[in-house]
N, C-alpha and C positions, 0 to 999 in steps of 0.2 A: 882624468881628474873630474871631480864633481863641480859642475857649473850650473846651479839652478837657474831656471828662467825667471825673469822679473815678475813679481806678483803685485798685490795691492798693498794695503796699509798694515798687514799683519807683521809683527816683529820676528816672524819665523816663516820658513817655507811651509806651505800647506800641501798635503797629499791625502789619499783616500785608500782605505782597505775595505774590501767587500768579501764576505764569506758566503755569498749566494744564500743568505738566510732565507729559509723556506718555512714560513709559518704554517701552522695547522690549517687545513682547508685549502692550501695552495699546492700547486704541482712544481716539480723541478723545472719544467719548461717555463712556467711563469717566473720562477726565480731567475733563470738564465736571461730571459727577456729583460728583467729588471736590472741585472748586472750590466747588460749591454747599454741600456738607457742611462744608467748611472755613470758608466765609463765615458759615454759620449758627452754627458753633461759636465763631467770633470774636465774633459778635454776642452770643451767650449769655454768653460769658466776659468781656465788657466791654472788648474792645480798641477803640481809638478809630476806626480806619479800615481798610478792606479795599480794596486796589488790585490791578489787573492791568496788565501792560504790553504794548505792541504789538510783535509779532514776525511775520515773514513767511518762508515757505518753510523752516521749521525743524521737522523731525519731532518733536523733543523739547519743543516749546512750541506749544500750540494756540491762543494768544490773538492771532489776527490782527486781531480787532476787540473790544477791551476794552469798548467802549460797548454792544455787544450783550449781553455777560455782565452788565454793570451793570443793564441793563433787566430781565433775568431776576431778578437778586438783589434788586432793589427789593421784589419780591413775596415773597421768601423770608426777608427780614430785617426787623427792626423799628426798631433804634436806630442801628446802626453807620453811619459815613459810607462811601460807596462811590465808587470812582473809577478813573480811568486814571492809572497812574503809569509810563509816561505814553503820551500820544498823540505820535507823532513828526510834528510839525506840517508839516515840509517834504514829507511824503508826501501831504498833504491840501490842500484848498481851505479857507481860514479860515471862509468863510460856512457851509459844510456842517458843520464842527465846532461853530460857534456854534448852528446849528439843532439838531443832535443833542443837545448838552449842555443847551440850553434846554429841550428836551423832557424830558430826564431830570430836570432840576431841577423842572419843573412836576409830574412824577410823584412826586418825593420831595423837597419843599422843605426846604432846609437840610441835606441829606444828601449832596450831590454834589460831588466834587472833580474838577478837571481839571488834571492834571499835564502840562506841555509840555516835550518834548525835541526835539533837533535831529538826533540820530543816525538812520540809516536803519532800524535794527532788523532788519537782515538783511545779506546780502552785496551786492557791487557789481552783479552781474547782475540780482538781484531788485530792487534799487533802480532800475535802469534800466527794468525792467518796470513799476514803479510810476510811471514817467514823472518820476522824480526827476532833475533836471538837475544838472550838475556844480557849479554855484554855489549849490545849495540851502541849504547851511549858512550862507553869508554873508548870505542874505536872511532868516534866521530872526528877527532882531529886528523887521524890518518886518512879517513875518507875524504876530508876536505882537501888535504894535500894531494891525494890521488886525482880528485876532480880538477884541481888547478893544473896538474901535469897533463891531463887529457885536453883541457881547454886550450892550454898554451903550447902543447906539444913539446914538453920539456922533461920527459923521462930521461934520466941519465943513461949513458952508454952501458950496456950490459944488463939493464933492468929487464925483468921478465916481460914487461909491457912495452919495451922500447920500440917494437915494430907494430904496435897497435895504435891506431890513430883515430881520433874523433873527426868525423866528416859530417857537415862542413867544418873547416878549421884551418889553421895555419899550414898543416902538412899538405892538404889538398891544393892550396894555392901554390905552394912550392913545387909540387909535382906538375901543376899546370902552367908553371912559369908566369904566375900572376902576382903582381906586387901591389900593396896598398889597398887590397879589396876586402880584407877581413878585419872587422872589429870584434871585440869580445863583449859578452854581457857584463854589466856592472855587478860584481858579486858583493853581497852584504852578509855579515854574520848576525843572526837573530838570537834573541834569548831574553831571559828575565832574571838573570843572576850574575854574580861576579864572575863565574866560570866563562860565560859567553863574552863578557867584557874583556877578560884577559886574553881570550883567543883572538878576538877582533883586533886588539891592540898589537899582539905579537905578529899577526899577519899583515898589519897595515891596511886594514879594510874598513869601510864604513860600518857602523854598528847601529842596529835597530833594537830597541827595548820594548817588549810587549807588556805595557802596564794594564791592558784590559783584562788580564787574567788574575789580577789580585793586587795586594798592597806590598809588592816586593820593594826592596831597597834600591830604587832607581838612582838616587843621589850617589850612593857609594859606588854603584856600577859605573856611572858616568865618570866619576872622579878617577877610578882605577883605569878606565879606558883612556882617558886623556893623559894621565901620568905615565902609563906604561906604553903608550903608542909608539910604534916604530914606523918611520916613513917607509913607503914602498914605491915601486915603480908606477903604481896606479893612484896613490894618495899621499900627498906630502904632509898634510896635517889631519888630525882627527876630524871626523864628520859623523854626527850622531843624529838619530831619529827616535822619537818616542811615539808609540801608538796608544790610543786611548778610546774607549767606547764613548760614542757621542750621539745624542739625539736632540735636535733643535726643532721646535715647532712654534707656531704662533701662540698656542695655548700651553703654558708650562705644566698644567695639570695633566694634559694629554701626553706631553713628553714624558712625564714621570710614569704614567701608565704603561707606555711602550718600553721604557727602561726596565720596568718590573717584569715584562715578558721575557727579556733576556736573562734576568736574574732567575726566573723560574726554570728556564732551560738549563742553567748551570746547576741548580739544585737537583733537577732530574738526573743530570749526568753524574753528579757525585753520589747519588743514590743507586746508580747502576741501571737507571731506567732509560738511558739514551737521551742525547741532547735534542729536545724538540721545543718549539716556540708556540705557546698557546695564544689564543686571542686575549687581549687585555681584559675583557669582561670576565674571563674564566680564572684569572690569576688569584684574586681575593678568595674565591670559593675553594680553589685547590690548595691554597696555603692557609688552611684553617687552624693549624696547631701553633702553639707559642714558638717552638723552635723553628718551624717552617717560616713563620712570619718574620722572625728576627733575621733569618738567612736572607729572605727576599729583600728586606729593608737594607741590610748591609751591602748586598751586591748591587742593589739599585743605586746606592750612593757612589759606587765605584764607576758608574757611568756618568759623564757630564751631560746633564739634561736640563731643559728649560727653554727659555727664549734664546734667540741668537746672542743677545747681550749676556745672558747668564752663562751660556756655554763659552763664549769668547773670554769672559772673565776667568773661568776655570782654566782655559787653555793658556792664557797669559800668566796665570799664577804658576802653572806647571812649568812653563818656559823659564820664568824667573827663578824657580826653585832648582831646575835641572840644567839650564843653559844649553839645551839641545839646539841643534841647527834647524831641525825640521819636526813638525808635528803631523801625525797621520790620523785622520778621523776614521775610526772603526765604526761604520754605520750599523745600526741595529733596529730592532723593533719588529713586530709581527707583520706589518704591511710594508710592501716595497715602496709605496708612496711616501712613507716616513723617511726612508733612506734618501730619496730624491729631494724632499723638502728640506731635510737637514743640510744637504750639500748646498742648495741654492741660498738658504738663509745665511749660512756662514760665509759663502762667497759674497753675498750682498753686504754683510756686515763689514767685511774687510775690503770692500770696493774692488774685488777681483774683476778683471775685464770680462765683458760678454761679447763674444764674436757674433 
């Protein structure tokens, strides 16, 4: 069951998503150091969970393997839940994911989340290089069921994989005559559509909606999730999370400049130029055309940016509109210092504890 830790004055649970944003002029090593620093800050300030998402062949996002970063962060943090938000399951074999997250859960019992998505996390050519076939999205529900069976060791008698077991896991404990030693990662269904809401409801799993990718109909998705939810052995009532791009700085104009860098990265990706994050000084020069300028303005507005009070007002409006249980700050901007400052300002605004 989901039992969030007590937090400050926010009317919702607060969490963080970091894509290891790597701005132009910075290295992946610097980005990973920034991820570790941000995770430690989130742990110290009492945020509920810290996630990373899977991306491939994108210069501006270095998280090709979130599970590797989770393994590192286990030793750097003490309390916060750690996870992938998410693993793009059609890129992988379910047995391997079950094994990897079984290991992570064994290393940090009760602290591991496994968010599952079906998007490729990249462009078409890279998806092909990942051996992702054309019908991968359609097979996603079957892959999720197979993953559950490996994690819980519940393949039925006579199943082709009935004698294949994910280790660490329940089967290993049974063979070693150990009881009460194995917990399972908390599994989430991720998405930005009605499809994912229906799947999360049918499976009785917590649901995370990625609003940072556009203006999808989050209200309808949440309504469908709640109305169609079926209680499961792991969740009695629906539990939902919304993630949104967030940049909070003392100077609202500077926050907007950094929000524009993420918008520029999205425009480059849509143009097939690869997702990369320019310096704020370069955005205006690079978006010189009318159409480019309009795109940058529209995508900048999809990020909550400004002072801590400005961002908190936007978060609370979203919460009132969607009635989600949890809000996840997707940190952004060219500089890693912007990510850390955003987290600290929001934590201060909501009086989150400081250890």
